[in-house]
C-alpha positions in Angstrom: -10.4 0.3 -0.7 -7.0 -2.4 -1.0 -4.5 -1.1 -3.4 -1.5 -2.7 -5.3 1.2 -3.9 -2.9 4.7 -3.5 -4.4 7.4 -3.5 -1.8 10.4 -1.4 -3.0 13.1 -1.0 -0.5 14.5 2.4 -1.2 18.0 3.4 0.0 18.2 6.8 -1.5 18.7 10.0 0.3 17.6 13.2 -1.5 16.5 16.7 -0.7 12.7 17.1 -0.8 11.3 19.5 -3.3 9.4 22.4 -2.0 6.2 21.1 -3.6 6.5 17.7 -2.0 7.1 19.3 1.4 3.7 20.9 1.2 2.2 17.5 1.6 2.8 16.5 5.2 3.6 12.9 6.3 2.0 12.3 9.6 0.9 9.8 12.3 -2.7 9.9 13.5 -3.7 8.8 17.0 -7.2 7.9 15.8 -5.8 5.8 12.9 -3.6 3.9 15.4 -6.5 3.5 17.8 -8.8 2.0 15.2 -6.1 -0.3 13.8 -5.2 -1.5 17.3 -8.8 -2.0 18.2 -9.2 -4.1 15.0 -6.1 -6.0 15.9 -7.3 -6.7 19.4 -10.6 -7.9 17.9 -8.7 -10.3 15.6 -9.6 -8.8 12.3 -7.7 -10.8 9.8 -6.7 -7.7 7.8 -5.1 -6.2 11.0 -4.1 -9.3 12.9 -0.5 -9.3 11.8 2.7 -8.6 13.6 5.0 -6.9 11.1 6.3 -3.9 13.0 8.9 -5.5 15.2 9.0 -4.3 18.8 6.0 -2.0 18.2 3.9 -5.1 17.4 5.2 -6.8 20.5 4.3 -3.7 22.6 0.8 -3.7 21.1 0.2 -7.3 22.0 1.6 -6.9 25.5 -0.3 -3.7 26.3 -3.7 -4.6 24.9 -3.9 -8.4 25.4 -5.8 -8.0 28.8 -8.6 -6.1 26.9 -9.7 -8.9 24.5 -13.1 -9.0 26.1 -13.6 -5.3 26.5 -17.0 -4.1 25.4 -15.5 -2.1 22.5 -13.6 -5.2 21.3 -16.6 -7.5 21.5 -18.7 -5.0 19.6 -16.0 -4.7 17.0 -16.0 -8.5 16.5 -19.8 -8.4 16.1 -19.9 -5.7 13.5 -17.1 -7.3 11.5 -19.1 -10.5 11.4 -22.5 -8.9 10.7 -21.6 -6.0 8.4 -18.2 -6.8 7.0 -16.3 -4.0 8.7 -12.7 -4.3 7.8 -9.9 -3.0 5.6 -10.6 0.6 4.5 -13.8 0.7 6.6 -11.7 0.7 9.7 -9.7 3.7 8.4 -12.8 5.5 7.3 -14.0 5.5 10.8 -10.6 6.6 12.1 -10.5 9.8 9.9 -14.0 10.7 11.1 -12.9 10.7 14.7 -11.3 13.6 16.6 -10.0 13.7 20.1 -10.9 16.8 22.2 -10.0 17.1 25.9 -9.3 13.3 26.1 -12.6 12.2 24.5 -13.4 10.9 21.0 -16.1 12.5 18.9 -17.4 12.0 15.4 -16.6 14.7 12.9 -17.7 15.3 9.3 -20.7 13.9 7.5 -22.0 10.7 9.0 -23.3 9.6 5.6 -19.7 9.1 4.6 -19.6 6.2 7.1 -21.3 3.7 4.8 -20.4 0.2 3.5 -21.6 -1.4 6.7 -21.2 1.4 9.2 -24.7 2.7 8.3 -26.1 -0.4 10.1 -24.1 0.4 13.3 -25.4 2.5 16.2 -22.6 5.0 15.8 -23.2 6.8 19.1 -23.0 3.5 21.0 -19.8 2.6 19.1 -18.2 5.9 20.0 -19.2 5.6 23.6 -17.7 2.1 23.9 -14.6 3.3 22.0 -14.2 6.1 24.5 -14.3 3.6 27.3 -11.6 1.5 25.5 -9.5 4.6 25.0 -9.7 5.4 28.7 -9.5 1.9 30.2 -6.4 1.0 28.1 -4.7 4.3 28.7 -4.3 4.6 25.0 -3.0 8.1 24.9 -0.2 7.1 27.3 0.7 4.2 25.0 0.6 6.5 22.0 2.9 9.1 23.6 5.3 6.5 24.8 5.9 5.6 21.1 6.2 9.2 19.8 10.0 8.8 19.1 9.2 5.6 17.1 6.6 7.4 15.1 8.8 10.4 14.4 11.7 8.1 13.2 9.3 6.2 10.9 8.0 9.4 9.4 11.6 10.7 8.9 12.6 7.5 7.0 9.5 7.8 4.8 10.1 11.5 4.0 13.7 10.8 3.1 13.3 7.7 1.0 9.8 8.0 -0.6 8.8 11.6 -0.7 11.9 12.3 -2.8 10.3 10.2 -5.5 6.9 11.8 -5.3 6.2 14.6 -7.7 2.7 16.0 -7.1 3.0 18.5 -10.0 2.9 15.5 -12.4 -0.8 14.8 -11.7 -2.2 18.1 -12.8 0.1 18.2 -15.8 -0.8 14.7 -16.9 -4.5 14.9 -16.3 -4.9 18.5 -17.5 -6.9 19.4 -14.5 -6.2 20.6 -11.0 -7.1 18.5 -8.0 -9.7 20.1 -5.7 -8.8 17.9 -2.8 -6.2 18.3 0.0 -3.9 15.3 0.1 -2.9 13.7 3.4 -0.3 11.0 3.9 -0.6 9.0 7.2 1.7 6.2 8.2 -0.4 3.4 9.8 2.1 1.9 12.1 -0.3 -0.7 13.3 -1.6 -1.5 9.8 1.0 -4.0 8.8 0.5 -4.7 5.1 -3.0 -3.2 5.0 -3.0 0.1 2.9 -6.1 2.3 2.5 -7.3 5.2 0.6 -10.1 7.1 2.3 -11.5 10.6 2.3 -13.7 13.0 4.3 -15.5 16.4 3.9 -15.4 18.7 6.8 -17.6 21.8 6.8 -16.0 24.8 5.0 -12.9 22.9 4.0 -11.6 21.3 0.9 -12.2 17.6 0.7 -9.3 15.6 2.3 -8.0 12.5 0.6 -5.9 10.3 2.9 -3.4 7.7 1.8 -2.8 5.5 4.8 0.4 3.5 4.3 1.0 0.3 6.3 4.2 0.0 8.2 6.2 -3.2 7.7 9.7 -4.1 8.8 11.9 -6.3 6.7 12.7 -9.3 8.9 16.1 -9.7 7.4 17.3 -6.1 7.8 15.1 -4.7 10.5 14.5 -1.6 8.4 11.1 -0.4 7.1 9.9 -1.9 3.8 8.7 1.1 1.9 6.2 1.1 -0.9 6.5 4.1 -3.1 3.9 2.9 -5.6 1.2 3.0 -3.1 1.6 6.7 -2.9 1.7 7.1 -6.7 -1.4 5.0 -6.9 -3.6 6.7 -4.3 -3.2 10.2 -5.7 -4.2 9.1 -9.2 -7.7 8.3 -7.8 -8.4 11.9 -7.1 -8.1 12.6 -10.8 -9.4 9.3 -12.3 -12.6 8.7 -10.2 -14.4 11.9 -11.1 -14.1 11.1 -14.8 -16.5 8.2 -14.4 -18.9 10.5 -12.6 -19.4 12.2 -16.0 -22.6 10.6 -17.4 -21.3 10.6 -20.9 -18.1 8.7 -19.9 -20.1 6.2 -17.9 -22.5 5.5 -20.8 -19.5 4.9 -23.1 -17.8 2.4 -20.8 -20.4 0.7 -18.6 -20.9 -2.4 -20.7 -17.2 -2.8 -21.2 -16.6 -2.4 -17.4 -19.3 -5.0 -16.7 -17.7 -7.5 -19.0 -14.2 -6.9 -17.5 -15.7 -7.4 -14.0 -17.4 -10.5 -15.1 -14.2 -12.0 -16.6 -12.2 -11.3 -13.5 -14.8 -11.4 -10.7 -13.1 -13.8 -8.3 -9.9 -11.8 -8.3 -11.8 -8.5 -8.0 -14.1 -9.6 -5.2 -11.1 -11.0 -3.2 -9.8 -7.4 -3.2 -13.2 -5.9 -2.3 -13.7 -4.5 -5.8 -17.4 -5.3 -6.1 -18.6 -3.5 -9.2 -17.6 -2.5 -12.7 -17.0 1.2 -11.7 -14.3 0.2 -9.3 -12.7 -2.1 -11.9 -12.5 0.7 -14.5 -11.1 3.3 -12.1 -8.5 0.8 -10.7 -7.5 -0.2 -14.2 -6.8 3.4 -15.3 -5.0 4.2 -12.0 -2.7 1.2 -12.4 -1.8 2.1 -15.9 -1.2 5.7 -14.9 1.3 4.4 -12.2 3.3 2.8 -15.0 3.4 6.0 -16.9 4.4 8.0 -13.8 7.2 5.6 -13.0 8.4 5.6 -16.6 8.4 9.4 -16.8 10.6 9.6 -13.7 12.9 6.7 -14.5 11.8 4.7 -11.5 11.1 1.4 -13.4 13.9 -1.2 -13.6 13.7 -4.9 -14.7 13.0 -6.1 -11.2 10.2 -3.7 -10.4 8.7 -4.2 -13.9 8.6 -8.0 -13.4 7.0 -7.6 -10.0 4.4 -5.1 -11.2 3.3 -7.4 -14.0 3.1 -10.3 -11.6 0.8 -8.1 -9.4 -1.3 -7.1 -12.4 -1.9 -10.7 -13.5 -2.4 -12.1 -10.1 -4.9 -9.3 -9.3 -6.8 -9.8 -12.5 -5.9 -6.5 -14.4 -4.7 -8.4 -17.5 -5.5 -5.5 -19.8 -3.1 -3.1 -18.2 -0.4 -3.3 -21.0 -3.0 -2.1 -23.5 -4.1 0.7 -21.2 -0.5 1.8 -20.6 0.0 2.1 -24.3 -3.2 4.1 -24.7 -2.1 6.5 -22.0 1.2 7.0 -23.7 -0.6 7.9 -26.9 -2.6 10.4 -24.9 0.6 11.9 -23.4 2.0 12.4 -26.9 -1.1 14.1 -28.3 -1.9 16.7 -25.7 -2.7 19.3 -28.3 -5.5 17.0 -29.5 -6.5 15.9 -26.0 -5.9 18.7 -23.4 -7.3 16.6 -20.6 -7.8 12.9 -19.9 -11.5 13.5 -19.9 -11.2 14.5 -23.6 -9.4 11.2 -24.2 -11.9 9.0 -22.3 -13.7 7.7 -25.5 -10.3 6.4 -26.6 -9.9 4.6 -23.2 -13.3 3.0 -23.8 -12.2 2.0 -27.3 -9.0 0.5 -26.0 -10.7 -1.7 -23.5 -13.4 -2.7 -26.0 -10.7 -3.7 -28.5 -9.0 -5.8 -25.7 -12.3 -7.7 -25.2 -12.8 -8.2 -28.9 -9.2 -9.6 -29.2 -9.7 -11.9 -26.3 -12.9 -13.3 -27.7 -11.3 -13.8 -31.1 -8.3 -15.5 -29.5 -10.6 -17.9 -27.6 -12.7 -18.6 -30.7 -9.5 -19.4 -32.6 -8.4 -21.9 -30.0 -11.8 -23.7 -30.1 -11.7 -24.2 -33.9 
């Protein structure tokens, strides 16, 4: 799924807390592979050159393979089944490399939203050939120092602002998932949240952060809010799996989706459930940033611009509702306990908007 894009160039240096250090920032060869394949196949969401010399290296190395079988197949499945954005990353985290060969791991049913129509064995066979013919591992290893430096910058400037203990305290529940942070150096401004379930392990939730250089300074443009945003989903999404909560908010969510459908569909938010979850997550990001003093006038203005441009016009009301929740934890131990109030808040927003429009028509 695409998430809010707020570029905050952070120039702080701080010691990481022991809790933050437990969540590793990493590079993934399969994430780079799938992004570079999508780039070579001219996927619009990956066909950008925002990583400076690394982008130049990708173009020079892989340009001769524009008509490779794997590239041609990727073009075809994009056109037929809408494979792109987080679907590329979803495949990446379901791949492993063993003795120089790629293989699928985890539950194949998690490869949906278009992938279910693809012959996965044929895709992996052609991907293995691409991996071999392009000498991809050699390319990856040649850029190891670049990856390491990018990870170091992210750890120093972003992880110092990340407080994972806030989530369990705010939501009143513990996350069951294992969090993973991956820098997508070939992702440009595409950022994804994907997950997988491997046998006998906790579910893994990946925040794949695109890598963009500021053309004026040549330094990475780092987006801390993406990290704050993604980890909220692990707590917010399960609340709507509760049948009682879904019954309370379904009609409200459908109306919100209807009123903002063009903006939502442009972000691949295709139903009311996604709209509700994204709405709560965006409001929670504001609360998080306020709690840690991260918001200033510039970031606030930009965040509201993002909210209005992306269609989440009811976010101020939700932020206020979450602040009420935070101040009444003796009454509402968990956000699940407060869910009826969230539904009431959004219902009131709809009522007020209808009233405002009716007043204008008198």
